[in-house]
C-alpha positions as CSV (number, residue, x, y, z in Angstrom):
1,M,161.9,-98.3,152.9
2,D,161.9,-101.6,154.8
3,V,165.5,-102.9,154.8
4,T,164.3,-106.5,155.0
5,T,163.0,-106.3,151.4
6,S,166.6,-105.9,150.2
7,A,167.9,-108.7,152.4
8,R,169.1,-111.9,150.7
9,W,168.3,-114.6,153.2
10,R,170.2,-117.9,153.5
11,T,169.9,-120.7,156.0
12,A,172.6,-120.8,158.5
13,T,175.2,-123.5,157.8
14,R,174.7,-125.2,161.2
15,S,171.0,-125.5,160.7
16,S,169.8,-129.0,159.9
17,N,167.3,-130.0,157.2
18,N,165.0,-131.8,159.6
19,G,162.6,-129.0,160.1
20,G,163.9,-128.2,163.5
21,N,165.4,-125.1,165.0
22,C,166.7,-123.1,162.0
23,V,167.8,-119.5,161.5
24,E,168.2,-117.5,158.4
25,V,170.9,-114.9,158.0
26,A,171.1,-111.9,155.7
27,D,174.6,-110.4,155.6
28,N,174.4,-108.5,152.3
29,L,173.3,-105.2,153.8
30,P,175.8,-102.5,154.6
31,G,176.5,-102.1,158.4
32,R,174.1,-104.8,159.6
33,V,173.5,-108.5,159.7
34,L,169.9,-109.7,160.1
35,V,168.8,-113.0,161.7
36,R,165.3,-114.5,161.8
37,D,163.6,-117.8,162.6
38,S,163.0,-119.8,159.4
39,K,159.8,-121.2,160.9
40,D,158.3,-117.8,161.7
41,R,159.7,-115.4,159.1
42,T,157.3,-112.6,160.0
43,G,157.9,-113.0,163.7
44,G,160.7,-110.5,164.0
45,T,164.3,-109.9,163.0
46,L,167.4,-109.5,165.1
47,T,169.9,-107.0,163.9
48,F,173.6,-107.2,164.6
49,S,176.5,-105.1,163.6
50,P,179.0,-107.0,161.4
51,A,181.5,-107.0,164.3
52,A,179.1,-108.3,166.8
53,W,178.0,-111.0,164.4
54,R,181.6,-112.1,163.9
55,V,182.0,-112.4,167.7
56,F,178.8,-114.3,168.0
57,V,179.7,-116.8,165.2
58,A,183.2,-117.3,166.7
59,A,181.8,-117.9,170.1
60,T,179.3,-120.5,168.8
61,R,182.0,-122.3,166.8
62,A,184.0,-122.6,170.0
63,L,181.2,-124.6,171.7
């Protein structure tokens, strides 16, 4: 079974609505967080552990 079919995607809160660089995040799956480009939804998905995702989010907020 393809795990992405169970994913509930949402647009990242820092993404703008101007059609620019946006990512979508699915954090409803046990043990993983998926990230994809909203402009190319079939172009591939990055997979993070929840801990790695928290570190990434914290680091980007610090910028």
